[in-house]
N, C-alpha and C positions, 0 to 999 in steps of 0.2 A: 555536589554537579562541577562540573568546571564549568563555568562562566565567559564568554565573549572579553569578558571587560579582564577577566585575569591571565589568558593565553588565548590571544586572536589566531595566532599561525600555529595551535597543534590541537590538532582534534583528538579528543579522548579517546581511549585505549582500553581494551580490559585482558585481550587473548593474547602471548605472545608466540616469537615465531615458533619455538618448541612446541607448540602446545599446551604450555601451562598459562594459568591466568591467574593474573593480578593477584596478592592477597585482597584489595581494597573490595572485589568485587567476590570474593568466594562465595558469600551467601548469597550470590544473585542467581544460582542456577542447581534446581538439585538434580539428581539423577535423572529423574522421570522429565523432567520439561527438555534439559539437555537432548534428552536423543526424539522427543517430539519434537523442537525446532528442526534439529537436523534432518529429520523423514521430509517434514513437510517442503523443507528446504530442498530437497532430491527431486517430490512430487512437482514442486513450484519449475524446477529445472528441467523437468521430463518436460509436461506440457508444453512450457515455453518452446522451448525447441521444436514438439513434433506440430506446434500450431505455426513456428515460422516455418515448416516446410508444407506445411497443406496452404499457407499463405504464398509462396511463390508456386506452388504449383497449382496456382489458382481455384484451389476448392472453395478459399473463403477470402473474404473479400480483402479484410486486412486484420493485422493484427500487433499490438502494440510489445516489442519485447522486454523483458525485464533481466536477463542471464547478466549476473552479476552484480546485482541489484538485491539479492534475498536476505542477504541479512539485514539491511534497512527495512525491507518490506515487511519479513517474517518476525522481528526482532519488536518492531514498533508494534505490531498489531497483538502479539502477543502480551504485550504492557499493557494492554487497556481491557476491564473487566466487561462484561455480559451486558451490561445494561448500556456501557459507552455506546456511543454510533461513529461509524467511519466511514468516512467520506473518500473513495478511490479516485484517484485522476486513470488516463488507459494503460496503466503496467502493473496494477494490485491486484491481481487474482488470487494473488498467494498469500493475500490477507483476508480475500473472501473462504478463500479452501479451509485456513487457519480459524476462521469465526465457525465454521460448520457449513457453508454451502457445500451439496454435494457435488461430487466431481462431473457427476451426469448432468445435475444441472447448468454446471457452467459450460460444459459442452453443447448443449440444448440451449443456451446463451448467445456463444458461440456462432452457431450456425441459425440463430434465427429462427429455430423450429415452433410447430402450433403449441410445443410444450415449454417453452421459455416463457419465463412469467413477467418478461414486455411483449409477447408475443411479436416478435420480431421488431415491435417499434424500435427497439434502442440498437446501438453501434454494439457489435461484439464484445468490444474493450470501450469503458470500464464496467467490471464485473457487479452485479446487481443482486442482495438476499436477502430481502426485508427481512427474514424470520432471522436472523443472525445481526440486523440492524445496520446491516451495508447498502447506505443510500444509492438512488438512482442517481447518476452525474451524467454531464455531458463530455464529449471527452475533449471538448472545445479547452483550451490551457487555463485554468485557472478559474473554471467559473464556478465549481464546485467550496472554494476560499470562502466566499459570504454566506453560504448554504448552513456552512458546517459552524461558520461563527455564530448563526442564527439559532440552531438548533441548541448550542451551549447557552446562548444566552436566555435562549426559554427555559434552560433546565437549572440556572443559577435563579432566574427569576422565580420557580417554583421551589425553590430549596431544595433541588433533586440532587443527590449525589451520583452525580452524569457529566460526562466528561465527552469530547467530540475528536477525533484524531484525523486531519485531511490531510492526503499524500499531494507532492505537488512535487515537478522536475522544473532544476534551475531557471529554465523558459517563464514559468509562468511569476518568477517575481520582474520581471520587465511588465508585468499585465495590471491593468488599472482593478481588477478585481481582486490582489494581493494587497494591494494600497488599500482599496477600501474596506475589506477584510479584514483584516490585522489593524489599523487603525480602530473600528469600531470595535472588536473584540480588545486592546489596549482601554478606549474607555468604558466600555463594558465590565471590564474584567472576565469577561467569559472564559470558561473552564473549556480553553481549546489549545490542543498540541499540532501546531502545523509543522510538518514533517518535510521538508525539502531534501529532494534525491539531487545531489549536485555531480550529477555524474559526468560535467565536464570540466571538471577543477583539475588544475596539478598543482600540487601541493608547493612550489616554488614562486607559483607565476600568479598574476591578479585574474579573477575572471574576467579579463578582458570585455565580454561580449555580452555579460550580464551585471556588470559593477562595477566601478571603479577601483574597491578596497578589496584587499586578500580574501574572500571570503563573503558569507552571504547572510550569518547570525547576527553581526553588526546593527544591522537594518531592525532589530526588533528595538532598536534604543529609541528610533524614532517613533514605533509605536508603543511605547508604554509598558513592552515585553520582556520578559527573560528571552535569554536567547544563548546559544549552546553548539559549540560545534563537535561532533564525533564521529570516528571510522567508520563509512558506511557499510563496513565491508567486515565490520565485528561485530556479529550479534548480538553478545553480551554485552558488550559498551551502549549499541542502541537500546537492547533490552530495559536497562538501568537507567538510561538518561530518561529514556518515555517514560517508564515507570514512576520515577522521581517527578516529570513535569506533571504526568495525570495524576497526583496524588496531591502535589501544593494549588493545584489547578483547580480542583475538587474543594479543598480546603479554604478557598478565598482571596490565593495568592496571586491569580492571575494566571495570563497562557503562556505559553512559550512557543519560539520559533527555534527548529530543531535541524541544523542541518548536517546533515548526512554526507559525512566528505568522502568520494566514488571518485579516486583516480583515474584520468582516462592513461594514462601513459602508467607501464606499468602495472596494469591492473590485475590484483590480489581476488584468487577464487574464494568467497564466504563461505562455497561449500567444503571445499577442500580444508579451510582454514578451520571451521569448528568437528571436522572429521579429526583432523588432528587432534584437536583435543579430547575428541571423545574417546580414541587411543590412549593418550596421556592417560584418562582415567580410567582406563581398562574395561570401558561400555562398549567398546565396538571391535570387529576383526574381521578379517577379511571374508569368514563367509556370510558375517550380518551383511557385511556391504553386497555380496552379491544377491542374497535373497532378498534386501531390500531394491535394488534394482530390475531384476524380474517380476518383484509383484506391481512393482510403483510403473512399470513400462504395461504391463498387462491390464491392470487395472486404467489406464489411459486409453490403451486400443480399445478397450471395451466399451469406456462412455464416448467415446470418438464416434466407434461402429454404431451406438443406438442413437446420436444424434444425425448421424449421417442418411439413415433411414429410416429417419422419424417425416412426419408429415408438415409441409408448409403450412404456417397460419391461414383458414380460410379467407378468403379476399373481405368478405362481409364485417371480420374483424378491426379492419385498418381503424376504427376511430375508437375502438373500444379503450377505455381508458385513458382517453382523449377529450371526448364528449360527455355530457349530464348523460346526454341522451339525444337520440336519431331520432330525424322526422324526413320524410318523404323528401324535402329540399335540400337535405345533407347534401355534399358531392358526390359520393357512393352511390348514390343512389337513384341520382339523374339519368337517363336516357344516353345512350354513345351518339356523337355526333355525328 
């Protein structure tokens, strides 16, 4: 793995412009996994674009777009094992879908219906699907970082081969929760992979708004963590880096701060980039692309239509999952003034 100390200004990459793969990563991606990653990235992009449109129409209250960040999100999720925990921020619906959250379940969560796992109590983003160990998190910046470290530390104390992956944007690196969480991770050697989607980064300039150094992974040094920078538009590189970080953490080697660099200038489309690789491996063609796009669009529209037609949670469920028991003195039981 390329460390921040050895190459502070060179994010690690694997995919080349012509679609070929750096030989050092040749064994990272089977044919089946390559296709699955691409299909999920197309699904993530389609869902994102539809929800952005619905938010602008006023149909849903809010949506945090991750267009252009699919490689960092899906690649990291794919590197984790089923028993590991994922702590998303507001933009990681693609990670939940990769882990097995049904598309309809996510749609119900976005619309806050009676069939939503949180009964409409939570914001439409981040996603939540306990069955796949996708934790319920606040949309507030950085708050999920200490929680992820706590779960990772608990796994270490129990000697369980379980890690936690926590996502956040570059803005979270200015939060107290970032400092508290990663400092605690370093002290306890908690098996956590902290993935920062640095989508405000221009490779040739410092991250002026969040940090003086030209990059964020260098912050890992102060916390006693490993630090690595990776091309956030390269799903193979992200997969390789997070997989290695996860394995080292579970083996007792400590956590890693991964900075997934997604340049704000001259953005590279991660979906097109992976498609070129599939075509270079003779795994994809125009007919298969057309079929996938049509099937994904139909699946998304069907899930959204189901959620839009669903009932809203009943008023008397407002404290379900919040209070252990409900009494006559509870606020929702009082007579209106």
